[in-house]
N, C-alpha and C positions, 0 to 999 in steps of 0.2 A: 414458102413464099418469102421473099426478102421484105424487110421492114421498109415502109415508105417514110422518107425523111424529107419534110418540106416545111415551109412557113406559110402562114395564112395572112392575107391582108384584107380579106372580106369575111363576112359572116359565114360561119360553118353551119350547115344544115345536116342533122343526123336523125336517124330513126332507130329507136331501141325498143327493147321489150319492157313490159310492165314490171314494177318493183316486185321482188320475190324474197322470201325469207331464206336464211342460211339453211342448206340441206347437206346431206351426205355427199351428193354429187359436187356441191360447191367446195367442200373440204377436199375432195379428191382432185378437183381441178387446181386448187391452190397448191396442193402437194406436188402435182405434176409440173406446175409452173416453177416452183422452187427447185425441183430436181432437173430442170432443163439443162442438159450438158453444155449448151452453148453460152450459158451465163458466165459473166466475168468472175475471176477469182475474188476480186474485191467485193463484189456483190454477195458471193457465198460467205465471205467472212462477216459481212454486215448482217446476214440472216440471224446469227446467234444473238446479236444485241437488239435487233428490231423486231424479231419474232413475227414475221408477216403471216405465218400460218394462223395466228390468233387475230391480229388486227384486220387482215383482209376477210377473215371469216365473219368478223363482226359487221363489216360493210355489206356482206351478203351478195356480192356480184354474181350475175348469172350469164351464161352464154348469150351473145347477141345484144347485151346491154351497152349503153354509152356512158362513159365516165370521163371526167376532166380532172387531171392531176395539177392542181394550182401551185405555182412556184415549185415546180417539180425538180429543179436542180438538174442533176445528171441523169434522171430517169429511172432510178432504182425501182420505185413502186410502179411506174408506168409500164415497165417491161413485164413485171409480174402480173399486173392486171390484164395486160394484153393476152397473156396465156390463159386467163380465166374467161374473158369475154369471147375469145376466139376470133376467127377471121370475119365472122358476121357481125362482130361488135365494133365499137369505136373507142379508142383511147386518145385523148388529147393531152399532150405533154406541154404544159404551159410554163413559160418564164417571162418575166418582164426584163427590161434591159439590165436592171440591177442584179438579177440572178444570172441572166444569160451570159454575161461577160466572164463569169467565173467558171462556166461549164461548157462553153462552146466547143472546145477541143475534145473534151471527153465525150460529148454527145456525138460528134462526128465519128469518133473511134467506136463508140457503142454500136452504131448502126452500119458498120462495114462488115459484110459477110455474117450477119447475125440472124439466125433463123427464128424470127418471132412474128406473130401476126401484125398487120399494119398498125402503125402508130403515126399520128400526125403531130408535128411539133408546131406550136403556136407561140409567137412572141407578141405580146400585147401589154399595154400598161393598165394599171389598176383603174384608171378613170374611164377606160373603154376596153373591156376584156374581149370584145368581139365574139361573144357567145350567143348563139341563137336562142330565142325563148322556148321554154318547155322542151328542150332538146336532149337533156341528160337525165339518166336514172340516178346518177351519183356523182359526188365530187369529193376530193380529199385535199387536206392541207396538212402536211407533215413537217413539223418543226418550222413552220412559216407563219402561222397565225400571229405570233407576237410581232413579226416584222411590220404588220399593219400599223403598229404604234412606234416603230423605230424610225428615227429621222437622221439621215446622213447624206446630204445631196452629193458630196464628193464621191460616194460609193454607189450612187444611183438610187438612193432611197429618199424620196421626197415625202413631205407630209401627205398622209392618205386620208381621203374622205371614206372612213370606215363604213358608215351607213350606206354610202353610194356603192361601195364595193359589194357589200352583202346583198344589196338590192339587186345587183346584176347577177350574183350567184343564185339567189332565190328565183329570179325570173328565168334563169337558164335551166333550172331543175323542173322535171315533170311533177305533177301532184304526187305527194308522198315521197319525193326524191330524197336521197340520203346524203348527209354531209359528215365525213369523218375528220375529226380534229385530233392530232397528236402534237403535244408541245412540251417544252421544258418547264417544269413547275417552279414557281417562286414561293416564298413563304406565305402562309395563310394571311390574308388581310392586306397584302402588299399591292394588290391591284395591278396596275401597269407600270408602277414606279421603277421597277428594275429592268424593264425592257431595254432602255437606252444603254445601260452600262453592262449588263451581263446576259442579255437576250433570254430572259425568263419572264413568265407571266403567271399571275395567280389563277389557279383553277376555278375558284368560285367566281372571280371576275369574268373569266372567259365564258363560263356557262351563262351568267346573267347577260353578258354583252351579246352573245350570239343569239340567245333566245329573244332578246329585244328586237332582233331584226327579222322575226317571223319564222323561227325554227323552234322545235321542241326537242329536249334531250330524251332519248329513248333507250340508250344503253351506255355502259361504261366498262372499262377493263383495267385491272391493276397489273397486267402482265409486264408493263414496262416500269413499274415502280422500283425505286431504290431507296430504302429507308436510311441508308448510310450517307446519302447526299444531303448536305445541309441546305441546299436550294438557294444559296446566296452567291456562289462563285460563278465566274465566267464559264459558259458552257463549252468554250473552245480550249480551256486549260487542259494540259496534258494529263493531269491526274483524274479528270472527270469526263473528258470527251468520250462520247459514246456510252456513258454510264450514268447520265443524269437521271434524276427522278422525273419521269414523264407521265402525263395524264393522257388517257385515251377516251374520247367521247364521241358518240354517234348521235347525230341529230336527224330529224326529218323536217322537211318543209311543212310548215304548219298550215 
């Protein structure tokens, strides 16, 4: 079945299965999604540095579940998750205008003659995500949580009501719904002070911040750690891009 590529202007109603722990079948499904021969060469290259076989296993997606990929960019994770939840599941590939303008061409190319289960592309802003209540089993934010604290109107990043954003995410998740966060680590104790200049955020700040919005930390992974990264440089610099020290945290709706 060809992927469905469309935008939403109304609330999306989805029905998924109940939350389930990681299993051998989950690991097998992730491996099969990674091995899909229709995947782009650039995505295959990215596998080595993003290790989706570990991060997605932590999320514990199951066939038939519904998941939203917040600020999904070009859809790398969305496509992999579609292979896990299957044609009976739902994957929402979300971007706001600030993200979408950088990836629109690549998204169109990704979904031409690409054999993956249905994915729906949603463009909505952070003050109105357009997500139906209690509709999703899981949500992910990969290298984008810090952008909630980034301000650059010229690039489409206005000041964000972070509490309001997470209230929407929490409302969109079913009871026990999972939230996976992956982001570039800043030095301990730096809070959100480096977000504006180098797109990094302090892990301890992130944990306390997200838990304050009605989530609880249930698992972490060191799979994306890089002890050689001083955690102070711009994440887009050539000498560190794709190799930053990154934290991985899994939360549940409290």
